[in-house]
N, C-alpha and C positions, 0 to 999 in steps of 0.2 A: 727688852729693855735697851737703853740707850746706849750704854756701855758694850753690849755683843754687838750694835750695828755698827760703831765704831772702830771693833776690832775687824769687823768684815770689810769695812773699807779701806783699814790698812792692807788687806791682803790684795784686796782687789786693785789699790794704788800700786802694789810691789807688780800685781802681773802686770798694769797698763804703763811701767816705768815711769811712773808720774814724781818726779823724785820731790818737786814741791810740795805735793801732796802729801806725800806719805811722810817728810819730815815733819809736817806740821801737825800729822794726826799723831805720829810716836811721840811728839813732844806731849801731846793731849792725854796720850795714854800713860804716859810716864807720872804724870802729873793727877791722874786719876788714880793710880796704881798705887802711890808716893798717899794719896788721902786714904786710900783704904788699909794701907798698913798703920796709920795714926789711928783709925777710927776701929779697926780692928773689925773690920765688916764689908762687905759688900755697899756700895752706895747706892741711892736710889737714884732716879731720872731726874731728881729735882735738884740731888746735890752735883752731880753730872755738870747738870745746867750752870750751878753756880762755879763749879770750876771751869767751864767754857766762858762764862762770866769772866772771871778774873784775867785770862789769859789775853782775855779781848781787851781790859782793861790796859795790860801791862804794854800790850800792842801798839795802843791808842797811845799812851807813856812814851814809848820808844819811838814812835811818828814824831808826836809834839817834841822832845827834844833833839830829834834829825833836826826838825824845823827849826827849832831856836838856835841850834848850834850853825845852820848854817853850811854844811858842807859843803865840798865840790861833789861828790858822788851821790847827795842827798836823795834826790828824784829816784835811783837805781833801788837804793835802800827802801823807801817810802813805797814804791811799786812792789816789794818782794814785802814787807810786811802787811801791804795791804791786800795781797794774795793769800797769806797766811789768816788773814783775819776773814775774808770772805770763805774760806774754808770752814773756821769754827763757828760763824754767823749760821750757815745750815743746818748746822745741827739745834739751834735755838728756837724755840716756838718762835710763830710769825708775833713780829715785833708792833706792838701799837702806834698808832700815829699821833701825833701832837696832838690834834681835835681830840682823838678817843683817849689819849692822858688828859686832856682837859678835863672830859666830863668826871675822871676817876676824882683829879684834883677840884674839884668844884663839889663831888657828893664829899671828899673827906673834910673841905672847911665847914661844910656843912653841920658833921657832926662834932667837930672841935668849937661851932658855935653850939650848938645843944650840948656841949660839954658831954659827949657819949665817949671820945678820945681826948687824949693828952698831945699826942703830938701826931700831926698828918704825916710825915714824913714816912715815922717808925709804922703807920696803919699802911700807909702807901706802899712801902717796899715789901709789907709781907703781901699785899694783894696783887702787885704787878712782879712778882719776884721771876725775872728771866724773859720778863715780856716786855720792858722798856728800859729806856737807857735813863738811869737814875739822876745823873747830871742833869736832863733836863725838866724831869718832876720836879728835883730841887727849885728850877729856875720857876715852872710855871706854880710850884707852891709860894715862894717868894713873892713872885709877880702877884699871885692872888690874895696875899693876906698884906700887899702893901694898899691894896684898893678899898 
C-alpha cells in the first residue's frame, strides 16, 4: 500500500537527516491520517493519491499567490515549494502527456456526440484520476468543444 511506502520513506528521511523531505512527508502523513479519521477506515491507494493531488494543488496555489504578490524573497519560497511538490509528485502514477490526454478527450467528445455520456469532464475525471492535470484536461475539452 502507498501509505506504508510513505511511512517507510519518512523513517528513511529521518535517517538521512533530509529535513525538507521529512517535513513534506510528515505533512502528507498528517493529511492522510486526518482523512482516515474522518472516513473511519484505512484509505485505498486511490484515496491516498487524491490526498497527494490536493496537497499539490495547494502548493500550486501558494506558488501562484507568491508570484502575484511579487514578494522580495519570492524565489526562495518558490524553490522550497517546488521541492515539496517534487517529493509529492514522486508518489503519483506516471502523468500523461498532453498528447495522451488529447486521445482521452477526443474519445470523451465522441461519446458525448453519440449521447453515451452527458459530461466529458465528469467522465474524464473518473478515467484520468491521479494520472493527469485536470486543468489541462479542462482546457483541452473546452478547445475540443469549440471546434
